[in-house]
KEKE-3310 file (N, C-alpha, C; in steps of 0.2 Angstrom, whole numbers, plus 5000, padded with zeros to 4 digits):
npx = (5061:5059:5061:5057:5060:5051:5051:5042:5036:5036:5038:5034:5038:5034:5040:5036:5033:5038:5034:5022:5020:5033:5041:5038:5040:5054:5059:5055:5063:5076:5075:5072:5059:5046:5034:5018:5007:5000:4996:4990:4990:4988:4993:4990:4992:4992:4987:4985:4972:4964:4952:4946:4939:4928:4922:4929:4942:4951:4960:4955:4961:4962:4967:4969:4970:4974:4972:4971:4965:4972:4963:4962:4974:4977:4984:4994:5009:5018:5026:5032:5038:5050:5052:5047:5030:5017:5001:4989:4976:4967:4959:4952:4949:4942:4943:4929:4924:4921:4923:4935:4941:4951:4961:4978:4989:4999:5004:5008:5016:5009:5011:5013:5016:5010:5014:5012:5020:5017:5026:5027:5033:5038:5034:5024:5019:5014:5003:4998:4981:4971:4957:4952:4960:4969:4984:4985:4986:4997:4998)
npy = (5047:5043:5032:5022:5008:4998:4985:4973:4982:4995:5013:5025:5040:5048:5059:5075:5073:5060:5043:5032:5017:5013:5018:5010:4997:4998:5000:4988:4979:4983:4981:4968:4963:4952:4948:4955:4968:4984:5000:5017:5035:5052:5064:5068:5072:5066:5052:5034:5023:5007:4996:4980:4971:4957:4949:4951:4949:4959:4974:4991:5006:5023:5039:5051:5068:5082:5090:5079:5070:5056:5045:5032:5020:5004:4987:4973:4964:4952:4939:4936:4925:4926:4940:4956:4958:4969:4972:4984:4995:5010:5024:5040:5057:5071:5089:5092:5084:5072:5054:5043:5028:5012:4999:5002:5009:5019:5033:5050:5059:5074:5082:5075:5058:5046:5030:5014:4999:4982:4969:4952:4937:4926:4919:4921:4916:4921:4916:4915:4913:4906:4904:4915:4926:4933:4936:4926:4922:4909:4895)
npz = (5019:5035:5049:5064:5074:5084:5094:5085:5077:5065:5063:5052:5044:5030:5018:5009:4992:4991:4986:4990:4989:4983:4993:5005:5000:4997:5011:5016:5009:5013:5027:5028:5029:5028:5030:5035:5042:5036:5040:5038:5037:5030:5018:5001:4983:4971:4965:4960:4958:4959:4952:4953:4941:4942:4933:4921:4925:4926:4930:4933:4931:4939:4939:4951:4954:4964:4980:4993:5008:5016:5022:5026:5025:5021:5022:5016:5018:5009:5000:4983:4972:4979:4981:4988:4991:4990:4995:4994:5000:4998:5005:5002:5005:4996:4992:4993:5002:4997:4995:4989:4983:4983:4976:4979:4968:4966:4975:4979:4991:4998:5009:5022:5027:5038:5043:5049:5051:5055:5059:5055:5061:5050:5033:5020:5004:4987:4974:4958:4954:4943:4941:4949:4945:4951:4962:4975:4993:4997:5005)
capx = (5057:5062:5057:5060:5058:5049:5049:5040:5033:5040:5034:5037:5036:5035:5040:5033:5036:5039:5029:5020:5022:5040:5045:5037:5044:5061:5060:5054:5069:5081:5075:5071:5052:5044:5026:5016:5002:5001:4991:4992:4986:4992:4990:4992:4989:4992:4985:4982:4969:4961:4946:4947:4932:4929:4919:4934:4948:4955:4960:4953:4964:4960:4972:4966:4974:4972:4973:4967:4967:4972:4959:4964:4979:4978:4986:4998:5016:5020:5031:5030:5044:5056:5052:5042:5024:5013:4994:4987:4970:4967:4953:4954:4944:4944:4941:4922:4923:4919:4927:4937:4946:4952:4968:4983:4995:5004:5002:5014:5014:5009:5012:5016:5013:5012:5013:5014:5020:5017:5029:5025:5038:5036:5034:5018:5020:5008:5003:4992:4975:4968:4950:4950:4963:4973:4989:4982:4991:4999:5000)
capy = (5043:5042:5027:5020:5002:4997:4978:4971:4987:5001:5019:5028:5046:5049:5067:5078:5071:5053:5039:5028:5010:5012:5019:5004:4992:4999:4999:4980:4975:4985:4978:4960:4962:4947:4947:4960:4972:4991:5005:5024:5041:5057:5069:5066:5076:5062:5045:5030:5018:5003:4992:4973:4968:4950:4946:4951:4948:4965:4980:4997:5011:5030:5044:5057:5074:5087:5089:5074:5067:5049:5044:5026:5016:4997:4982:4968:4962:4945:4937:4932:4923:4928:4947:4959:4959:4973:4973:4990:4999:5017:5028:5047:5062:5077:5095:5093:5079:5066:5049:5039:5023:5007:4996:5008:5008:5024:5039:5054:5062:5081:5085:5070:5052:5042:5023:5009:4992:4977:4963:4945:4932:4921:4920:4919:4917:4922:4912:4917:4909:4906:4905:4921:4931:4937:4933:4924:4919:4902:4892)
capz = (5024:5042:5053:5070:5075:5091:5094:5079:5073:5062:5063:5046:5041:5023:5016:5003:4986:4991:4983:4996:4987:4982:4999:5009:4997:4999:5018:5017:5006:5017:5034:5028:5031:5023:5031:5040:5040:5035:5041:5038:5036:5028:5013:4994:4978:4965:4967:4955:4962:4954:4954:4950:4939:4943:4927:4916:4928:4924:4934:4929:4935:4938:4942:4955:4955:4969:4987:4996:5014:5016:5028:5028:5020:5024:5017:5019:5015:5008:4995:4977:4969:4983:4981:4992:4987:4994:4993:4998:4998:5001:5005:5001:5005:4992:4995:4993:5006:4993:4997:4984:4986:4979:4976:4978:4963:4968:4978:4980:4997:4997:5015:5026:5027:5044:5042:5054:5049:5060:5056:5058:5060:5045:5026:5016:4997:4983:4968:4953:4954:4936:4942:4952:4941:4956:4966:4981:4998:4996:5012)
cpx = (5062:5058:5061:5056:5057:5047:5048:5037:5038:5035:5037:5034:5038:5035:5037:5037:5038:5033:5028:5023:5029:5044:5044:5040:5051:5063:5060:5060:5075:5081:5073:5064:5049:5036:5024:5010:5004:4995:4994:4987:4991:4989:4994:4989:4990:4992:4983:4979:4966:4956:4946:4940:4932:4926:4925:4941:4953:4955:4959:4956:4962:4965:4968:4971:4971:4973:4968:4970:4967:4969:4960:4969:4979:4980:4991:5005:5017:5025:5029:5037:5051:5057:5046:5036:5019:5006:4991:4981:4970:4960:4955:4948:4946:4942:4934:4920:4920:4925:4928:4941:4947:4959:4973:4988:5000:5001:5008:5011:5014:5011:5016:5012:5015:5009:5016:5014:5021:5020:5027:5031:5036:5036:5027:5019:5013:5009:4997:4987:4971:4960:4948:4953:4968:4979:4987:4987:4991:5002:5003)
cpy = (5043:5037:5026:5013:5001:4989:4976:4976:4993:5007:5023:5035:5047:5057:5069:5075:5063:5049:5033:5020:5009:5013:5013:4998:4992:4998:4991:4977:4977:4981:4971:4959:4958:4946:4952:4964:4980:4995:5012:5029:5046:5061:5067:5071:5072:5055:5041:5024:5013:4999:4986:4971:4961:4947:4946:4949:4953:4971:4986:5002:5018:5034:5049:5062:5079:5085:5084:5072:5060:5047:5037:5022:5009:4992:4977:4967:4955:4944:4934:4931:4926:4936:4950:4960:4963:4973:4978:4993:5005:5020:5036:5051:5068:5083:5096:5087:5073:5061:5045:5034:5017:5004:5001:5005:5012:5030:5043:5058:5070:5085:5080:5063:5048:5035:5019:5002:4987:4971:4957:4940:4926:4923:4917:4921:4919:4918:4914:4911:4910:4908:4912:4927:4935:4933:4932:4922:4912:4900:4886)
cpz = (5030:5045:5059:5071:5083:5092:5087:5074:5071:5061:5058:5046:5034:5022:5010:4997:4986:4989:4988:4994:4987:4989:5004:5006:4998:5006:5019:5015:5011:5024:5034:5030:5026:5024:5036:5037:5040:5037:5041:5036:5033:5023:5006:4989:4971:4967:4960:4959:4956:4957:4950:4948:4938:4937:4921:4918:4926:4929:4930:4934:4934:4942:4945:4956:4960:4976:4990:5003:5013:5022:5030:5022:5024:5019:5021:5015:5015:5003:4989:4974:4972:4983:4986:4988:4992:4991:4997:4995:5001:5000:5006:5002:5001:4996:4996:4998:5003:4995:4991:4987:4981:4980:4975:4973:4965:4971:4980:4986:4996:5003:5020:5025:5034:5043:5047:5051:5055:5057:5059:5056:5056:5038:5023:5008:4994:4977:4964:4953:4947:4937:4944:4948:4945:4959:4973:4986:4996:5002:5011)
residu = (UNK:UNK:UNK:UNK:UNK:UNK:UNK:UNK:UNK:UNK:UNK:UNK:UNK:UNK:UNK:UNK:UNK:UNK:UNK:UNK:UNK:UNK:UNK:UNK:UNK:UNK:UNK:UNK:UNK:UNK:UNK:UNK:UNK:UNK:UNK:UNK:UNK:UNK:UNK:UNK:UNK:UNK:UNK:UNK:UNK:UNK:UNK:UNK:UNK:UNK:UNK:UNK:UNK:UNK:UNK:UNK:UNK:UNK:UNK:UNK:UNK:UNK:UNK:UNK:UNK:UNK:UNK:UNK:UNK:UNK:UNK:UNK:UNK:UNK:UNK:UNK:UNK:UNK:UNK:UNK:UNK:UNK:UNK:UNK:UNK:UNK:UNK:UNK:UNK:UNK:UNK:UNK:UNK:UNK:UNK:UNK:UNK:UNK:UNK:UNK:UNK:UNK:UNK:UNK:UNK:UNK:UNK:UNK:UNK:UNK:UNK:UNK:UNK:UNK:UNK:UNK:UNK:UNK:UNK:UNK:UNK:UNK:UNK:UNK:UNK:UNK:UNK:UNK:UNK:UNK:UNK:UNK:UNK:UNK:UNK:UNK:UNK:UNK:UNK)
# end
């Protein structure tokens, strides 16, 4: 990964073979980023996405293999128990131009990844909400 900082924004380039979630988390830890938004595009060939089933409060994951364009990577950075907490969603287009998407668990870059992090001066924590079954923003 290479990056450059411009004011409150980071512009990242992920290389072939790098995993998106781990790379962003590592940068946030190294640079002290505690709050922000994430957007990106690129290409991947191995992704794990999830869907949260509200009635059971469970995530269902699916691995997707093959060449795919990352048409949209969106998410945010916050904190949970003093650690970086990423909440990312991804939309992908496969070779038949079918679109897949969901909560991003992991994705390996197959060509390049271009990601922008817009940092926010502040901290927002997360706290598990029993009723919803998710870690929600805690203000």
